[in-house]
N, C-alpha and C positions, 0 to 999 in steps of 0.2 A: 116622510113629509112632515111639515110643521104640525098638521093635525094629529098625526101619529105620535109625535113627540109630546104634544100637550096631553094627549089621552094617556100616555104611559108615565108621565112625570107629574104627580100631584102638585109639586111646588111651582111648576111652570103655570099650572092652572090658577093657583092662588095669585101669583104675580100678575097674571093677565087681568084678573078681576079687581085686584086691590090697587095696582099702580097704573094710573092712566097712561103714563109714558110708555110702560111696557106693553099695554094693550094696543096703543097706537103703533108702536114698533112692529108688533106681531101682525097687525092688520096690513101695514105697508109691505111686510115681508110676504104675506099671503098673496098680495097682488103681483109681486115680482116672481114668486116661486113658479118654476116651470117655464118661464119665458126663455127664449133662445138668447143666450149671451153672445155667442159668436158662431160662425160657420166652421165646422171642423169635419174632416173626412177620415173615415177608417182606412188605414193603409192597405188592408187586404179584404175588406168586406164586399161581398157581391150579393145583391138582392135579386131573388128569382120569383116570378109570378106566373100564373097559368095564362095570362093575357098580357098585352103591352102594358108596361108599367105606367105610362101616361094616363091609362084608364083607371088606375087604382090609387096612385099616390102622387102628390105634387112633386115636380122635378125642377132642378136648375142646373146650369152649367157652371162648374167651378171656374171662377175668373182667373185662377192661377194655373189652370191646366185645361185639358180637353174633356175631363171626365164629366159624365152626366150623373148627378148625385140626387138622392131623395132629400126633400126638404124636412121630412120627419126624422127625428133621431132614432137610433137603433132600437131602443126599447119599444117605441111606438110602432115601428115597422114590424117587430115581432108580435105585438099585441094585435095587429091587423091580420095576423095569420100568414104573413109572407115568409118565405124561406130565406134566411140570411146565412150565407156560407162565407167562411174565411179562407181565402186561398193565399197561403204564405209563400212568398218568393224567397228562396234560400240561395245565397251566394255559393254555398257549398256544392249545390247541384252543378253549377258552372265549373267549379274546381274539378269535380268528378269527371264531367264530360271532357274537359280539356286534358286531364290526365289520361283518360282512356284514348283520346285521339293521339297523344304523344306515344303511348305504349304501342298503338297500332303502327305508327310511323317508324318507331325505333326497333321494335321487336317482332313485327309482323304477327302480332297476336290481337285478335278481335275479342277483347274482354267483355263479357256480358255481366254487368254488375247485378242484374236481377237474379242471376243464377250462380252466385258465388257459393262455395261450400261454407256452411255456417259452423263448421267444426275445425277451422283451420288453426293449427297449433301456433305457428309463428305470430298470427294476429292476436290470439289471446295472451301470448307471452309478452308482446309489445304493450298490450293494455295492462297486464298484471305488473309490469315493470314501471308503469306510469310514464312511459315515453310517448306522451300523447299531445305534444305541441302540434297544433294544426289539425288535430282530430276533432271532428264535430262533436259538440256537447261536452267533451271530456278534456278540454284544454286547461281549465282552471286549476289552480294549485290544490284547492280542497277536493276536487274530483280526482285528481291524480293520486292524492293521498288515500281516498276511499278505494280506488281501484287497486292500489298496492295492498291495502288491508284485505279486500275481498278476494283477490286473485280469481277473477272470473274465468270460467272454463266452458260455459255454455251460453248460448244466445240469451236465454231467459235471465241470466245474471245481469246482462247489459240492460235489458228491458227494465228490470227492477232498479238498477242504479239511476236511470233517467227519472223514474218516479220518486225515488227516495231522497235524491239530493235537492231538497227544498227546505226552507226554514222550519216548517212544521215538523216533519219527520226527524230532522236533525236535532231539534230542541226537545223532542219527546223521548228520545232514547231508542226509537224504532230502528235506526240505522245500525247502532251498535248491536242490538238484539239480532238483527238480520245477519250481520257478519259473524257473530258468535255461533248462531245456528248453522250457517253455511259451512263452517269449519268443524262442526261437531263438538264444539266446546260447551254448548248449551243444548239440552235435550229438546227435541221437537215433539210437542204433545198436541193431540187433537181431542177436543171435548167429546166429539162423536166421530165414528169411523167415516160417516158421510162427508165430513169436512176434508178428509185427506185428498181426494181427487181435485178439490177446488184449490187447496192451499199448498199442495206438494211442491209446486214450482217455486214458491216463495218461502219455503222452509217453515210453513206454519204461520207466517206473518201476513196479515191482511194488508196488502200494498195497493190494490187496485179497486176502483169503484165497481168494476164488473164483478169482482169477487163478493162484494157486499150483496149485489143483486142476485148472484148465483146462490148464496147461502139462504137468502130470503125465499127464493123460489123452491129450493131443494128441501129445506126444513119446514118452512111455514106455509108453503103452497101459494105464495104470492104470484100474481100474474107479472109479466115483464113490466107492464105499466105501473102496477102497484109497487114493484121493487124499485123502479126508478123514482117514484115519489118518496119511498123510504130513503133512498140515497140522498135526494135533495134535502129532506128534513134533517138528516144527520149532519149534512154539511152546514146547515143554518143554525143547528143546536138550539132550537126553540123548545123550552122545557115542556110546554103543554102539548106541542105536536109530538115530541119524543115520547111522552107518556102514553099518548094515544097509539102511536106506532108500536110501542112495546107491548101494549095489550093485544093488538092484532097479531104480532109476531108470536107471542107466547101461546095465544089461543090457536093459531094455525098449526104450530108445532105440536101441541097436544093432540089435535085432531089427526095429525100424521103419525102419532104413536111415539113421540119423543117426550122424555121426562120434563116436567115443568121447571124444575130447578136448573136442568141443563139448558133449556131454552132461554131462561132469564139470564143465565151466565153468558151464553153465546151472544145474546142481544147486547148486553153491556160491553162485551168484547168488541163487537163490530161497531158499536157506538163510539168507543174510544178510538179505534183505528180509522173509522170512516171520515172523521174530520180531516184526516191527512191523506185520504185515498186519492189516487191520481187516475186519470183516464188511461186505460191500458192501450187502446188503439193508438193514442197519441204517443205513448212511450215506445210502442213497437216501431212506429214509423221513424222516430228519432233515433232509436237504438240501431235500426237497420242502416241508416245513413252513417251513423258513427262507426258501425262495423265496416261498412264499405270504405270509408276513409282510412280506417286503421289497416284494413287489408292492403290497400294500395301503398300505404306508408311502409308496411312490413315487407312487401314483395317488389315494389317499384318505387323506392324512395326518391330517386332523382326526378322521375316524371311527376310524382305527387308533389314534391317540394316546389318544382318549377311552376306547376299550375297554381299551387297555393300562394306563392309569393306574387305571381302575376295578378291574382285576385285582390291583393292588398298593396299594389304598387304605390298608391297615393298615401299610404300610411308608413312614414319613415320608421317609427318605432317597431311596427310589426315586421317590416322588411329586415331590419337589423336583427330582430329576435329569430326570424326564420333562417337567416343566413348563419347565425350562430348554431341553430339546430342542424343545418346542413353540415357544418364543421363536425358536430358530434356524430353525424352519420357517416363520417369519412367521405363526404361528397363535397368537393371543392366548388365554390362559386367563382367562376372566372370573371375578370373585369369586363366591362362593356367593350364591344368591338364593332366598328361600323361595317366591317366586311363579313362578319359571321352572325351578328346579332339580329334580332327582330324586335318588334314592339314589346312583346312579353318575354318572360324568362323561358328559356328552352333548354333542351338536353343535348349535349355534345359528348359522345363517348361516355366516360365515367364522371363527367362534370356537368354542372348547371351553368349555362351562359347567362350573364346579366342581361336583363331586358332594357333596351334603349328607351322605352317609355317611362322608366323609373328615374331618368336623368331630369333634374329640375331645370325648368326653363326651356324644355324641348317638348313641344306639343305633339299630339297624336298625328295631326295632319302632316307635320314636318317629317316625322319618322316614316309614315306610310309612303310619302313621296320619295325619300332617300332609298328605302328598301325596294320600292318598285323600280327605281332607276338601276339599282345594283342587280336585281333579278333579271332585268331585261337586257342589260348591256355588259354585265360582268363586274367583277370586284373593282374597287377604286384602287388605282395603282400608286397614287401619291396624293399629297395634300392639295396640290394644284389641280390634279385630275378631279378630285372630289368637288372642289369649289367651281370648277368649270362645268360640272354636270348637274349641280343641284338647281332646284327651282326656287329662285329668290323671292317669289311671291309667298312661299311657305317657309323657306329656310333663310332666316335673317342673321345678322351679325351676332345677336344674343344666342341664337341656337348653336352656331359654330363655336362660340366661346365656351358654352356649357359642354359641348362634345369634347373640346380640347381638355378642359379642366378635369372632366370625368375619366379621361384616359381612353375614351372610345376611338380616338384617332391615332393611338400609339403604333398601329401596324402600318402607318403610311410613310415611315422612313424619316420622320423628323421628331425631335423631342418636344415636349409640351411647351416649354418656354419659347422655343424657336417658332413654333406654329402661332402662338398667341402674339408674339412680337411682330410677326410678319403678316398677320391675318388681314389687316386693312389693305396692304399692298397687293397681296395675292387675290383678294376679292375683287379689287378694281380691275386687275388684269383679266380675271376670269369673266367678269361681267362684260368687258370689252369683247372678249372672245365670243361670248354668247350673242352679243349685238351684231357682230360681224357675220356670224353664221346665219342669224335670222334675216339680215339684209341680203344675204347671198352674194357677197362681193365676188366679182369675177377677176380671176388672175390674168396675167399677160398671156397665158397659154389657153385661155378660154374655159378653164374649170373653176370650181369654187375654191377660193383661197383656203389653204390649210391653216389650222391654228398655229400661232407662234409657238416655237419650241419652248417648253417650260424652262429649259436650261438657260434661256436668255433672260429670265427673271433675275433681278439683282436683289438678293435677300440680305438683310442685316444679320450680323453675327450676334447671337444671344447666348448668354451663359445658361446652362441648365439649372433648373430649380434644385435646391438641396432637398433632402428627404422630408424635412419638416414643412417646407413650402409646398411641395408636391402634395403631401397629405392634406394640408390645410385647404388647398384649392379643390382637391378631390372631395373633401367633406362639404365644401360649399356647393358643389355641383350635385352631389348625391344625398347629402344629409348624414353621411357616415363614411367610414373608411372601407375600401374594398381591396386595393392592391396590397396593402399592408396595414399595420395598426401600430400606434405608439406603444402598445402593450405587448406586441409580438415578441420583442427581444427579452421581455421579463415574464413571459407566459409560464415558464416552469416555476419561477419563484412565486408567482401568484397562486398557482395550483397548490403549492405546499402550504401557503399561509392562510388563504381565505377559507371561511366556513360557509359562505353563501355567495351567490352571484345574482345578477338582475333577474334571472329566470326563476331562481329558487327562493328568493327572499320572502315572498308572500306566503310561503309554506311554513314560516316560523313566526307567526304573530306573537308579539310580546317577548320573543327570544333575543338573547344576546348573540350578536354575529360580528364577523370580521369580513369586510369586503375590500376590494381593491379596484383601482381604475384611475382615469384622468378626469379632471374637472373640465367640463365643456361650457358650463354656464354658471354664473354666480349673481345672485341678487341679494343686496343687503338692505336692512331697514332698522330703524330705531325702535326699541321697546318703549313702553309707557314711562319707564324709569330713565330713558335716555341712553340706554346701552345698545350697542350695535350687535346685531345677529345676522346670520346669513342663511340663504336657501341655495343649495348647490345641486347641480346636475352632474352626477358621476357616471362616466361611461366605462363599461368593461367590454369584453369581447362578445357579449350576448345582448347588450341593450343598455338602458340607462336606469339609474336609481336616483330618486329624490332624497336628498339628505338635508335635515334641519340641524343647524348649528347654533345653539343658544350662546348668549354672551360670554360666559366663562370659558367655554371651549373655543369660541371664536377668537378671544383675546390670545389664547395660548397657541393658536395655529393659524393666525391671519396670514403669515408669510407663506405657509404651505397652500392655503386656499387660493392664493393668487399666482401660484406657480403652475407650470405646464408638465411637471414631472409626475410619474406614477405615484399614487398615494395608497396608504393602507388606512382604513377607517374602522375603528371599533365603535359599536353602538347597539341600540335596541330597536327592534322592528315595532312600529306602531301597531297596536292590536286592531284598530278599526280602519286600517288603510290597506291599500293593495300594494304593499311592498315599499312603503315609505319608512325611512329610519331616522332616528335621532342620534346624532354623533356624540360620543363621549370622549373620543380622542382621535387625532389625525396626525399621521407621521409619514414621511417619505418612505416608499417601499424599500429603497435600496440603502437607507441610512444604516450605519453600524448599530445605532441604538435599537432600531426595530428588531434586528436579528439577535442582539445581546439579550433582549428581554424575552426571547423564546424560552419557555420553561420545559418543553417536552417535544421529543422527536418520536413519531410513531412509524414503525416499519411493518408493512403488511407482507407476511411471508406465505408463499404458496406451499401446499402440502408436499409437492414433489421436488422441493428445492434440494439441491445436492449439498452434501456436507462440505465440499470444498468451497462453495459459495458462502455458506454460513461462516466458515473460517475467515474468508476474505472480509465479510461484514464485520466480524469481531476485530480484525486487525485495523480496519478503517476507524472504528469507534475508539479504539485505544490510542490511535494516533492523533486524536483531536480532543483531549480531555477538557472538560468544562463542567457547568452546573446544570445543564438541561438533562432531565430524565429521558431514558430510552424505553419505549413501550413496544413490545412485540405483539402484533395482531396476527393470530394464526387462523387461516381460513381452511376448513376441512371440506372434503368432497361432498359430504352429506349436508352442507350448508351451515354447519355449526361454526361459531366463531368464538375464539378464546383470546383474551388479552392478558399478557404477562408483563410485569415491570422488571426490566433487566437489573442486574447488580449495580450498586452505586459505583463500582469500579469502572463501569461503562458510560457514566455520565459524560456528555460531550458539549463542545462549543459549536453550535450549528452554523458553520461557515458555508458560503456558496460552494466552495470547492468540495467540502465533505458531502454536501447534499447531492451535488452533481455526480460524484463518484458512487454514492449509494444508489442513485437512479440508474446508473449504468449496470449495476449488479442486479438490482431487484426489478427494474422496469419502471417506466414513467407512471406516475400516479400512486406508487406504492410507498412513497416517502412524504410524510406530512409533518409540519411543525405547528406548535401552538404556544 
């Protein structure tokens, strides 16, 4: 408060008394202080009282909703002695339940998430590998890096990770200390034997607030209430309060027979860690949900990914990223299909079927109506059959157009351009058929007239779209490519050249990287000096990357920035961004110059590789002499890796043909160029 600030700051007191304007300002501020500025509602806070709330606290109804809300702010509610609980609604819980439902439908297994084995090796391997896209709490690049360093093998490791991955512990060195102790590279020491049962699970590091309280009760005889006061005092770090608590702690420890010097040292230790201590019960809850999602991803990846993508269908970037993750899991995401798809993403065999609800311009009500018609009367046999059966109150021309462009109607026997070109004519015919059926027209033979044969429809002949047109319309309807991708044809070349992609870029802050993709958006602006620069959106197979192109680089590459061909971009990842990069150079992926400038070819050789294969590799290298060095990366079964530079006689010119031939011998992903 202002009074507290004036009391603690002598200079403010002087200004208040010596400068009339300052004094007047402070008096005005005092009158304003504490007044309600605006009405806000805690997203998850629930107030509980022993009697009806209207008897205890003034209430009002939120004009933007139906919630009944207290007129007092949360601190005043707590000061009144009312219980305030935060009930957090997590989207992940819906993902878990939907995945469990699909597992039951597809595998006849009724999975009980509350009783999963907490020692499942595939789950910990997935976490240790950092393959945690979509895993609750552990999805960020920094957390994936920490998991790879820590190599968790027990549930308590996950609980600690949730607590440790915060700015305080990361900046204090606690996290590195924890990892080193976890792997036995740093000795775990306890000042007193009594500390071992309390700190064993966290390798001697004080991670949780509850550990602070346990130490205080075990050594110094604090009551639980007193230990909680100590925890709060340490969190606020007030010097006079800390000195008072230290005296209590040392005195209590002496009375319990512990040496004074040890007690003082332990207090200083917990004072250091307590400022970063996290609530253990919170960590356990979040770690359990993280484990459950990781378990599902490890054992039922298709059901998990289908449920995950469904939960984020309205977020194009996330859908793209998760579809890329499905690709890495060897799980194909099939294009949308009006005859097999549902509103959400589903599993069919070994594949994930695209959710119709993710198509832009197609509302939930329209999809529900179409699926209900299909489930009740069978699959749609043709484009005309679909248009004759839909409810035009819910399914309008825009919806049909989006379904066509997305590829959802490809199974109806006409190509997309033909359906779009004849859509108006077929819709008019179909609506007449519906009107006739509703009017119950009577035929000459006394029955209801049968619909006109669809073969009597006269359709215009329309040329099919070329691949580029089809992909462009597909992206318009979905926000990304699904049936194919402009980069599919050059995927092997990309894998050899790039050092990062849209998923991994954020893991290299400040690092120099090489990325590849196609430009989907470009925005230019003039600098203060009048030079033109650009902001690009580069799309790869996994998502998008923001690229900043400063004037010098833009002048050199303006032609490439405006092209639709795959590009290779050299640059630096911004340290304070989530994967944005500054371009230093831009070149077409398939230009001869790009490949001529490759200075090194790295071949990863498996330990069991036969001598005959090695001889074939040597023959290939000698058949393409050039200036690029050849490096052999040897991967041994115990995990050790050794890199050897081959003889100068084996330097090569890395042509597409040479690299393709090496891929055939060594396997995809084992040939890289730099």
